[in-house]
C-alpha positions as YAML, in Angstrom:
chain: A
units: angstrom
residues:
- id: 1
  name: MET
  ca: [-127.38, -75.48, -39.99]
- id: 2
  name: TYR
  ca: [-126.12, -71.78, -40.03]
- id: 3
  name: ALA
  ca: [-127.03, -69.09, -38.90]
- id: 4
  name: VAL
  ca: [-126.32, -65.32, -39.07]
- id: 5
  name: ILE
  ca: [-125.57, -63.14, -36.08]
- id: 6
  name: GLU
  ca: [-124.77, -59.62, -34.98]
- id: 7
  name: THR
  ca: [-122.59, -58.59, -32.09]
- id: 8
  name: GLY
  ca: [-120.05, -55.09, -31.73]
- id: 9
  name: GLY
  ca: [-122.51, -53.81, -34.76]
- id: 10
  name: LYS
  ca: [-121.35, -56.49, -37.58]
- id: 11
  name: GLN
  ca: [-123.23, -59.57, -38.74]
- id: 12
  name: TYR
  ca: [-121.35, -63.39, -38.95]
- id: 13
  name: ARG
  ca: [-122.73, -65.95, -40.83]
- id: 14
  name: VAL
  ca: [-121.41, -69.03, -38.71]
- id: 15
  name: GLU
  ca: [-121.79, -72.96, -38.09]
- id: 16
  name: VAL
  ca: [-120.80, -75.20, -35.91]
- id: 17
  name: GLY
  ca: [-117.04, -75.40, -35.17]
- id: 18
  name: THR
  ca: [-116.46, -71.66, -36.73]
- id: 19
  name: GLU
  ca: [-114.10, -69.54, -35.19]
- id: 20
  name: LEU
  ca: [-114.38, -65.71, -35.63]
- id: 21
  name: GLU
  ca: [-113.17, -62.59, -34.59]
- id: 22
  name: VAL
  ca: [-115.69, -60.11, -32.79]
- id: 23
  name: GLU
  ca: [-115.19, -56.88, -30.92]
- id: 24
  name: LEU
  ca: [-114.17, -56.86, -27.24]
- id: 25
  name: LEU
  ca: [-116.58, -58.71, -25.48]
- id: 26
  name: ASP
  ca: [-116.27, -58.50, -21.29]
- id: 27
  name: VAL
  ca: [-115.42, -62.53, -20.80]
- id: 28
  name: GLU
  ca: [-112.70, -64.33, -19.74]
- id: 29
  name: PRO
  ca: [-110.91, -67.46, -22.05]
- id: 30
  name: GLY
  ca: [-112.41, -70.62, -21.48]
- id: 31
  name: GLN
  ca: [-115.82, -69.20, -20.53]
- id: 32
  name: SER
  ca: [-118.95, -69.98, -22.70]
- id: 33
  name: ILE
  ca: [-121.45, -67.04, -23.77]
- id: 34
  name: THR
  ca: [-124.77, -67.52, -25.67]
- id: 35
  name: LEU
  ca: [-125.27, -64.86, -28.35]
- id: 36
  name: GLU
  ca: [-128.87, -64.43, -28.72]
- id: 37
  name: ARG
  ca: [-129.31, -61.60, -31.34]
- id: 38
  name: VAL
  ca: [-129.58, -64.00, -34.40]
- id: 39
  name: LEU
  ca: [-130.81, -62.62, -37.62]
- id: 40
  name: LEU
  ca: [-131.39, -65.45, -39.68]
- id: 41
  name: VAL
  ca: [-131.42, -69.67, -39.19]
- id: 42
  name: ALA
  ca: [-131.18, -71.78, -42.23]
- id: 43
  name: ASP
  ca: [-131.67, -75.54, -41.64]
- id: 44
  name: GLY
  ca: [-131.55, -77.50, -45.43]
- id: 45
  name: THR
  ca: [-133.98, -76.23, -47.52]
- id: 46
  name: GLU
  ca: [-135.55, -74.24, -44.57]
- id: 47
  name: ALA
  ca: [-134.64, -70.71, -43.32]
- id: 48
  name: ALA
  ca: [-136.27, -68.32, -40.49]
- id: 49
  name: VAL
  ca: [-135.10, -64.72, -41.01]
- id: 50
  name: GLY
  ca: [-135.81, -62.71, -38.18]
- id: 51
  name: THR
  ca: [-137.69, -59.07, -37.53]
- id: 52
  name: PRO
  ca: [-134.92, -58.28, -36.48]
- id: 53
  name: VAL
  ca: [-133.95, -61.06, -34.56]
- id: 54
  name: VAL
  ca: [-135.07, -64.67, -35.07]
- id: 55
  name: ASP
  ca: [-137.42, -65.84, -31.78]
- id: 56
  name: GLY
  ca: [-136.57, -68.78, -29.95]
- id: 57
  name: ALA
  ca: [-132.96, -69.12, -31.76]
- id: 58
  name: ALA
  ca: [-129.76, -68.56, -29.85]
- id: 59
  name: VAL
  ca: [-126.06, -69.50, -30.84]
- id: 60
  name: ASP
  ca: [-123.57, -70.87, -28.06]
- id: 61
  name: ALA
  ca: [-119.97, -70.04, -28.31]
- id: 62
  name: GLU
  ca: [-116.66, -70.68, -26.64]
- id: 63
  name: VAL
  ca: [-114.27, -67.84, -26.24]
- id: 64
  name: VAL
  ca: [-110.83, -69.04, -27.14]
- id: 65
  name: GLY
  ca: [-109.12, -66.03, -26.08]
- id: 66
  name: GLN
  ca: [-108.68, -62.11, -26.68]
- id: 67
  name: THR
  ca: [-106.19, -60.55, -29.68]
- id: 68
  name: ARG
  ca: [-105.75, -57.45, -31.23]
- id: 69
  name: GLY
  ca: [-106.46, -56.37, -35.04]
- id: 70
  name: ASP
  ca: [-104.03, -55.03, -37.58]
- id: 71
  name: LYS
  ca: [-102.57, -51.62, -37.37]
- id: 72
  name: VAL
  ca: [-104.86, -49.27, -38.71]
- id: 73
  name: ILE
  ca: [-102.90, -45.66, -39.57]
- id: 74
  name: ALA
  ca: [-104.88, -42.48, -39.58]
- id: 75
  name: PHE
  ca: [-102.86, -39.43, -40.94]
- id: 76
  name: LYS
  ca: [-104.87, -35.99, -40.99]
- id: 77
  name: TYR
  ca: [-102.86, -32.81, -42.02]
- id: 78
  name: ARG
  ca: [-103.93, -28.87, -43.18]
- id: 79
  name: PRO
  ca: [-102.11, -27.54, -46.02]
- id: 80
  name: LYS
  ca: [-100.01, -24.71, -46.20]
- id: 81
  name: ALA
  ca: [-100.48, -24.63, -41.87]
- id: 82
  name: ARG
  ca: [-97.24, -27.05, -41.30]
- id: 83
  name: ARG
  ca: [-100.07, -29.45, -39.35]
- id: 84
  name: ARG
  ca: [-99.34, -33.05, -39.59]
- id: 85
  name: VAL
  ca: [-101.12, -35.72, -37.03]
- id: 86
  name: LYS
  ca: [-100.21, -39.64, -37.52]
- id: 87
  name: LYS
  ca: [-102.01, -42.24, -35.33]
- id: 88
  name: GLY
  ca: [-101.84, -45.79, -35.01]
- id: 89
  name: HIS
  ca: [-104.63, -47.77, -33.68]
- id: 90
  name: ARG
  ca: [-105.17, -51.70, -33.42]
- id: 91
  name: GLN
  ca: [-108.74, -52.82, -32.53]
- id: 92
  name: ASP
  ca: [-108.89, -55.42, -29.01]
- id: 93
  name: LEU
  ca: [-110.67, -58.35, -30.23]
- id: 94
  name: THR
  ca: [-112.31, -61.56, -28.84]
- id: 95
  name: VAL
  ca: [-112.05, -64.83, -30.88]
- id: 96
  name: LEU
  ca: [-115.18, -66.99, -30.09]
- id: 97
  name: ARG
  ca: [-115.65, -70.71, -31.59]
- id: 98
  name: ILE
  ca: [-119.17, -71.45, -32.29]
- id: 99
  name: ALA
  ca: [-120.20, -74.48, -30.25]
- id: 100
  name: ASP
  ca: [-123.92, -75.18, -30.62]
- id: 101
  name: ILE
  ca: [-127.10, -73.48, -32.72]
- id: 102
  name: ARG
  ca: [-130.55, -73.68, -31.33]
- id: 103
  name: PHE
  ca: [-133.83, -73.04, -32.82]
- id: 104
  name: ASN
  ca: [-137.03, -74.55, -31.91]
- id: 105
  name: GLY
  ca: [-136.23, -77.55, -30.14]
- id: 106
  name: LYS
  ca: [-133.18, -78.25, -32.67]
- id: 107
  name: SER
  ca: [-129.37, -78.69, -32.00]
- id: 108
  name: ALA
  ca: [-127.01, -78.25, -34.99]
- id: 109
  name: ALA
  ca: [-123.87, -80.16, -32.49]
- id: 110
  name: ALA
  ca: [-126.60, -82.66, -31.89]
- id: 111
  name: GLY
  ca: [-126.61, -84.00, -35.60]
- id: 112
  name: ILE
  ca: [-122.51, -83.63, -35.62]
- id: 113
  name: GLU
  ca: [-120.78, -86.99, -34.41]
- id: 114
  name: LYS
  ca: [-117.74, -85.97, -32.44]
- id: 115
  name: PRO
  ca: [-114.78, -87.29, -34.12]
- id: 116
  name: ALA
  ca: [-112.06, -89.73, -32.46]
- id: 117
  name: ASP
  ca: [-109.05, -88.62, -30.46]
- id: 118
  name: ALA
  ca: [-106.64, -87.50, -33.30]
- id: 119
  name: LYS
  ca: [-103.40, -87.48, -31.71]
- id: 120
  name: ALA
  ca: [-104.54, -91.15, -30.10]
- id: 121
  name: ASP
  ca: [-105.21, -92.82, -33.00]
- id: 122
  name: GLU
  ca: [-102.33, -91.43, -34.96]
- id: 123
  name: ARG
  ca: [-99.94, -92.79, -32.03]
- id: 124
  name: ARG
  ca: [-101.64, -95.95, -32.12]
- id: 125
  name: LYS
  ca: [-100.85, -96.57, -35.47]
- id: 126
  name: LEU
  ca: [-97.45, -95.17, -35.41]
- id: 127
  name: GLU
  ca: [-96.85, -97.99, -32.62]
- id: 128
  name: GLU
  ca: [-98.35, -100.49, -35.18]
- id: 129
  name: ALA
  ca: [-96.08, -99.31, -37.71]
- id: 130
  name: ALA
  ca: [-92.91, -99.60, -35.90]
- id: 131
  name: ALA
  ca: [-93.68, -103.26, -34.16]
- id: 132
  name: ARG
  ca: [-94.36, -104.20, -38.25]
- id: 133
  name: GLN
  ca: [-90.73, -103.02, -39.32]
- id: 134
  name: ALA
  ca: [-89.07, -104.23, -36.15]
- id: 135
  name: ALA
  ca: [-90.54, -107.76, -36.77]
- id: 136
  name: GLU
  ca: [-89.16, -107.41, -40.51]
- id: 137
  name: ASP
  ca: [-85.87, -106.05, -39.63]
- id: 138
  name: ALA
  ca: [-85.70, -109.08, -37.41]
- id: 139
  name: ALA
  ca: [-86.56, -111.81, -39.80]
- id: 140
  name: LEU
  ca: [-83.93, -110.23, -42.28]
- id: 141
  name: ALA
  ca: [-81.01, -110.15, -39.50]
- id: 142
  name: ALA
  ca: [-81.92, -113.76, -39.22]
- id: 143
  name: LYS
  ca: [-81.97, -114.38, -42.70]
- id: 144
  name: LEU
  ca: [-78.90, -112.70, -43.32]
- id: 145
  name: ALA
  ca: [-77.37, -114.21, -40.40]
- id: 146
  name: ALA
  ca: [-78.25, -118.13, -41.85]
- id: 147
  name: ALA
  ca: [-77.03, -117.06, -44.78]
- id: 148
  name: ALA
  ca: [-73.50, -115.60, -43.48]
- id: 149
  name: THR
  ca: [-72.69, -118.71, -41.64]
- id: 150
  name: PRO
  ca: [-71.03, -121.34, -44.55]
- id: 151
  name: VAL
  ca: [-72.10, -124.77, -44.18]
- id: 152
  name: GLU
  ca: [-69.61, -127.49, -44.11]
- id: 153
  name: ALA
  ca: [-69.46, -130.85, -45.34]
- id: 154
  name: ALA
  ca: [-68.52, -133.48, -42.47]
- id: 155
  name: ALA
  ca: [-64.96, -134.71, -43.42]
- id: 156
  name: PRO
  ca: [-63.65, -138.29, -42.81]
- id: 157
  name: ALA
  ca: [-61.55, -138.49, -39.55]
- id: 158
  name: ASP
  ca: [-58.18, -139.28, -41.84]
- id: 159
  name: ALA
  ca: [-58.74, -137.07, -44.34]
- id: 160
  name: PRO
  ca: [-55.97, -134.57, -44.92]
- id: 161
  name: ALA
  ca: [-56.40, -131.38, -43.59]
- id: 162
  name: PRO
  ca: [-56.91, -128.68, -46.58]
- id: 163
  name: GLU
  ca: [-53.86, -126.87, -48.15]
- id: 164
  name: VAL
  ca: [-53.92, -123.26, -47.60]
- id: 165
  name: ALA
  ca: [-52.61, -120.79, -49.72]
- id: 166
  name: ALA
  ca: [-49.89, -118.61, -48.70]
- id: 167
  name: PRO
  ca: [-50.53, -114.86, -49.02]
- id: 168
  name: GLU
  ca: [-48.49, -113.42, -52.09]
- id: 169
  name: PRO
  ca: [-45.71, -111.19, -50.73]
- id: 170
  name: GLU
  ca: [-46.38, -108.77, -53.44]
- id: 171
  name: ALA
  ca: [-50.30, -108.15, -52.23]
- id: 172
  name: THR
  ca: [-48.74, -108.17, -48.31]
- id: 173
  name: GLU
  ca: [-46.26, -105.70, -49.23]
- id: 174
  name: ALA
  ca: [-48.65, -103.58, -51.35]
- id: 175
  name: LYS
  ca: [-51.13, -104.04, -48.19]
- id: 176
  name: SER
  ca: [-48.20, -102.78, -45.70]
- id: 177
  name: SER
  ca: [-47.29, -99.90, -47.76]
- id: 178
  name: ARG
  ca: [-50.39, -98.17, -47.89]
- id: 179
  name: VAL
  ca: [-49.88, -94.98, -45.79]
- id: 180
  name: PHE
  ca: [-49.85, -91.14, -46.40]
- id: 181
  name: GLU
  ca: [-47.21, -89.62, -47.93]
- id: 182
  name: ILE
  ca: [-46.22, -86.34, -46.75]
- id: 183
  name: HIS
  ca: [-43.79, -83.95, -48.76]
- id: 184
  name: GLU
  ca: [-42.18, -80.59, -49.33]
- id: 185
  name: ASP
  ca: [-43.32, -78.55, -52.31]
- id: 186
  name: LYS
  ca: [-41.19, -76.22, -54.24]
- id: 187
  name: ALA
  ca: [-42.49, -73.59, -52.44]
- id: 188
  name: GLY
  ca: [-41.41, -74.47, -49.18]
- id: 189
  name: GLN
  ca: [-45.08, -75.90, -48.06]
- id: 190
  name: TRP
  ca: [-45.98, -79.11, -46.24]
- id: 191
  name: ARG
  ca: [-48.41, -81.21, -48.45]
- id: 192
  name: TRP
  ca: [-50.00, -84.74, -48.07]
- id: 193
  name: ARG
  ca: [-51.23, -87.43, -50.85]
- id: 194
  name: LEU
  ca: [-52.25, -90.57, -50.79]
- id: 195
  name: ARG
  ca: [-51.87, -93.47, -53.73]
- id: 196
  name: ALA
  ca: [-53.67, -96.71, -54.71]
- id: 197
  name: ARG
  ca: [-52.34, -100.16, -55.04]
- id: 198
  name: ASN
  ca: [-51.10, -99.58, -58.27]
- id: 199
  name: GLY
  ca: [-49.49, -96.36, -57.76]
- id: 200
  name: GLU
  ca: [-51.90, -93.73, -58.93]
- id: 201
  name: LEU
  ca: [-52.36, -91.24, -56.81]
- id: 202
  name: VAL
  ca: [-55.71, -91.03, -55.34]
- id: 203
  name: ALA
  ca: [-56.24, -87.92, -53.18]
- id: 204
  name: MET
  ca: [-53.97, -84.67, -51.89]
- id: 205
  name: SER
  ca: [-54.18, -81.84, -50.09]
- id: 206
  name: GLU
  ca: [-55.84, -78.73, -50.92]
- id: 207
  name: GLN
  ca: [-53.44, -76.46, -49.24]
- id: 208
  name: GLY
  ca: [-50.14, -76.68, -47.81]
- id: 209
  name: PHE
  ca: [-48.74, -76.32, -44.25]
- id: 210
  name: THR
  ca: [-46.00, -74.52, -43.24]
- id: 211
  name: THR
  ca: [-44.45, -77.21, -40.86]
- id: 212
  name: LYS
  ca: [-44.26, -81.07, -41.14]
- id: 213
  name: ALA
  ca: [-46.17, -81.12, -37.47]
- id: 214
  name: GLY
  ca: [-48.98, -79.62, -39.09]
- id: 215
  name: VAL
  ca: [-49.14, -81.47, -42.22]
- id: 216
  name: ILE
  ca: [-49.62, -84.55, -39.53]
- id: 217
  name: ARG
  ca: [-51.91, -83.19, -37.47]
- id: 218
  name: ALA
  ca: [-54.16, -82.37, -40.81]
- id: 219
  name: LEU
  ca: [-53.52, -86.20, -41.56]
- id: 220
  name: ASP
  ca: [-56.08, -87.10, -38.37]
- id: 221
  name: VAL
  ca: [-58.88, -84.16, -39.21]
- id: 222
  name: VAL
  ca: [-59.04, -86.18, -43.04]
- id: 223
  name: ARG
  ca: [-58.97, -89.63, -41.53]
- id: 224
  name: ARG
  ca: [-61.57, -88.52, -39.41]
- id: 225
  name: ASN
  ca: [-63.73, -86.47, -41.60]
- id: 226
  name: ALA
  ca: [-63.90, -89.42, -44.48]
- id: 227
  name: ALA
  ca: [-64.98, -91.85, -41.85]
- id: 228
  name: LEU
  ca: [-67.78, -90.05, -41.00]
- id: 229
  name: ALA
  ca: [-69.04, -89.21, -44.44]
- id: 230
  name: GLU
  ca: [-71.16, -91.86, -45.33]
- id: 231
  name: GLY
  ca: [-72.91, -90.48, -48.42]
- id: 232
  name: HIS
  ca: [-71.91, -87.38, -50.89]
- id: 233
  name: GLU
  ca: [-73.69, -84.50, -52.21]
- id: 234
  name: GLU
  ca: [-73.70, -82.80, -55.83]
- id: 235
  name: ILE
  ca: [-72.93, -79.25, -55.63]
- id: 236
  name: ILE
  ca: [-74.93, -76.75, -58.13]
- id: 237
  name: PRO
  ca: [-72.82, -73.79, -58.87]
- id: 238
  name: ALA
  ca: [-74.83, -70.50, -57.63]
- id: 239
  name: GLU
  ca: [-76.55, -67.72, -60.36]
- id: 240
  name: ASP
  ca: [-73.59, -65.45, -59.71]
- id: 241
  name: GLY
  ca: [-70.70, -67.89, -60.19]
- id: 242
  name: GLY
  ca: [-69.96, -67.60, -56.36]
- id: 243
  name: GLU
  ca: [-69.05, -71.52, -54.24]
- id: 244
  name: THR
  ca: [-71.72, -72.90, -52.51]
- id: 245
  name: LYS
  ca: [-70.68, -74.45, -49.57]
- id: 246
  name: THR
  ca: [-72.44, -76.79, -47.44]
- id: 247
  name: ALA
  ca: [-72.35, -79.12, -44.53]
- id: 248
  name: LYS
  ca: [-69.26, -81.37, -43.81]
- id: 249
  name: GLY
  ca: [-68.53, -84.60, -46.11]
- id: 250
  name: PHE
  ca: [-67.92, -85.47, -49.67]
- id: 251
  name: GLU
  ca: [-69.13, -83.01, -52.33]
- id: 252
  name: ILE
  ca: [-69.44, -83.69, -56.01]
- id: 253
  name: TYR
  ca: [-69.41, -80.74, -58.74]
- id: 254
  name: GLU
  ca: [-68.58, -80.39, -62.24]
- id: 255
  name: ASP
  ca: [-66.01, -77.84, -63.12]
- id: 256
  name: LYS
  ca: [-65.63, -75.44, -65.84]
- id: 257
  name: SER
  ca: [-64.22, -77.41, -68.24]
- id: 258
  name: GLY
  ca: [-66.95, -79.96, -67.87]
- id: 259
  name: HIS
  ca: [-64.91, -82.54, -65.71]
- id: 260
  name: TRP
  ca: [-66.46, -83.80, -62.61]
- id: 261
  name: ARG
  ca: [-64.65, -83.48, -59.64]
- id: 262
  name: TRP
  ca: [-64.98, -84.35, -56.00]
- id: 263
  name: ARG
  ca: [-63.79, -82.31, -52.65]
- id: 264
  name: LEU
  ca: [-63.87, -83.44, -48.84]
- id: 265
  name: ARG
  ca: [-65.12, -80.55, -46.27]
- id: 266
  name: ALA
  ca: [-64.82, -80.08, -43.30]
- id: 267
  name: GLY
  ca: [-67.26, -79.38, -40.30]
- id: 268
  name: ASN
  ca: [-65.66, -75.66, -40.05]
- id: 269
  name: GLY
  ca: [-66.40, -75.34, -44.28]
- id: 270
  name: GLU
  ca: [-62.30, -75.57, -44.79]
- id: 271
  name: ILE
  ca: [-61.65, -78.07, -47.96]
- id: 272
  name: LEU
  ca: [-59.69, -80.80, -47.08]
- id: 273
  name: ALA
  ca: [-58.79, -83.13, -49.66]
- id: 274
  name: ILE
  ca: [-59.25, -82.99, -53.51]
- id: 275
  name: PRO
  ca: [-58.64, -85.15, -56.72]
- id: 276
  name: GLU
  ca: [-55.28, -85.26, -58.73]
- id: 277
  name: GLN
  ca: [-57.90, -84.94, -62.03]
- id: 278
  name: GLY
  ca: [-61.11, -84.90, -63.29]
- id: 279
  name: PHE
  ca: [-63.74, -87.10, -64.20]
- id: 280
  name: ALA
  ca: [-65.69, -87.41, -67.35]
- id: 281
  name: SER
  ca: [-68.84, -88.52, -65.91]
- id: 282
  name: LYS
  ca: [-70.79, -88.48, -62.91]
- id: 283
  name: ALA
  ca: [-70.79, -92.00, -62.38]
- id: 284
  name: GLY
  ca: [-67.03, -91.65, -62.49]
- id: 285
  name: VAL
  ca: [-66.44, -89.73, -59.84]
- id: 286
  name: VAL
  ca: [-68.87, -91.48, -57.18]
- id: 287
  name: ARG
  ca: [-67.38, -94.88, -57.71]
- id: 288
  name: ALA
  ca: [-63.92, -92.77, -57.35]
- id: 289
  name: LEU
  ca: [-65.29, -91.97, -53.61]
- id: 290
  name: ASP
  ca: [-65.24, -95.39, -52.90]
- id: 291
  name: VAL
  ca: [-61.83, -95.76, -53.44]
- id: 292
  name: VAL
  ca: [-60.87, -93.14, -51.88]
- id: 293
  name: ARG
  ca: [-62.96, -94.14, -48.77]
- id: 294
  name: ARG
  ca: [-61.12, -97.75, -49.15]
- id: 295
  name: ASN
  ca: [-57.76, -96.22, -49.48]
- id: 296
  name: VAL
  ca: [-58.03, -93.56, -46.62]
- id: 297
  name: ALA
  ca: [-59.45, -96.47, -44.06]
- id: 298
  name: GLU
  ca: [-56.52, -98.80, -44.63]
- id: 299
  name: ALA
  ca: [-53.57, -96.10, -44.51]
- id: 300
  name: ASP
  ca: [-53.06, -96.09, -40.78]
- id: 301
  name: ALA
  ca: [-49.65, -94.45, -41.32]
- id: 302
  name: HIS
  ca: [-47.55, -92.21, -42.90]
- id: 303
  name: GLU
  ca: [-44.19, -91.53, -44.49]
- id: 304
  name: GLU
  ca: [-41.89, -88.32, -45.71]
- id: 305
  name: ALA
  ca: [-41.14, -89.01, -49.68]
- id: 306
  name: GLY
  ca: [-38.59, -87.11, -51.04]
- id: 307
  name: SER
  ca: [-38.62, -83.58, -52.60]
- id: 308
  name: THR
  ca: [-40.84, -82.46, -55.38]
- id: 309
  name: GLU
  ca: [-37.92, -81.28, -57.23]
- id: 310
  name: THR
  ca: [-35.46, -83.11, -59.66]
- id: 311
  name: PRO
  ca: [-32.14, -83.73, -58.66]
- id: 312
  name: ASP
  ca: [-30.83, -82.14, -61.52]
- id: 313
  name: ALA
  ca: [-32.76, -79.02, -60.81]
- id: 314
  name: ALA
  ca: [-30.44, -76.27, -59.94]
- id: 315
  name: PRO
  ca: [-30.83, -74.47, -56.29]
- id: 316
  name: PRO
  ca: [-32.76, -71.27, -56.80]
- id: 317
  name: LYS
  ca: [-30.82, -68.27, -56.27]
- id: 318
  name: ARG
  ca: [-31.58, -65.93, -53.67]
- id: 319
  name: THR
  ca: [-30.29, -62.16, -52.95]
- id: 320
  name: ARG
  ca: [-27.28, -61.79, -50.97]
- id: 321
  name: THR
  ca: [-27.28, -60.29, -47.77]
- id: 322
  name: LYS
  ca: [-25.29, -58.70, -45.22]
- id: 323
  name: LYS
  ca: [-24.81, -61.87, -43.39]
- id: 324
  name: ASP
  ca: [-23.12, -63.50, -46.24]
- id: 325
  name: GLU
  ca: [-20.42, -60.94, -46.15]
...
């Protein structure tokens, strides 16, 4: 059932539940009003047209609130008279929600079933899903715990104890030598680098530091950010060719030469670590990140390496000053 009503000199087609904005009415929000100027009522195939209103028809509405319409600009001018007048206007409106349409003893709201509380139903579904997920997690945890516990066969009392192979000295030495290396480059800047077990360079600092203490403090920042960076994010170059900055963590990207690289960025956007070389595929740089995380976690100390200059290199020349005289 629907109806056509008139209020404020305008006509509106309404149904139960319709919200509409009408000319300002002298009512308060939350009140209920009855609109008696009903011009037409239609129920299925039957329709009653008023002359001008339908007898015995009324529309009940609830006042939702008061609002204002869009601004309308009125501009007037008189040519060659230097007269310009510009005025703005916003019409005051009342927001109504149609509650019922009544005609000849029939009620449109009576035939509509009231929907159940949607929020309560949604909350109940979420609680059931959470309980079901918790039960599945508990079952999975119990299964993993049972699988992790080794089942040892009962051995006779007089059986000799199994021999335990001693750790190889080379492996122990490699484990203990997993440290960060700090060194001074040719420009006098202090930098750090990290090598894998096979001696391959895994990661290095993106920028130099003026003091040794500065690079040592930077190592703590690198360890902390590498531990917090659980995953990685692929960086797509911007259209203007600029650099795209994201939140802290590992980033993988493809450089201009077509090689895939990674970088570790801090919370303030500063780049902390970069690789020594690029990778031919995205899968290769993703696998390299696992190696970087493992080596950073195992490197709990640092040692000072030798200078990057070769021993046969001649010392740099400098300009003679007054102190030398």
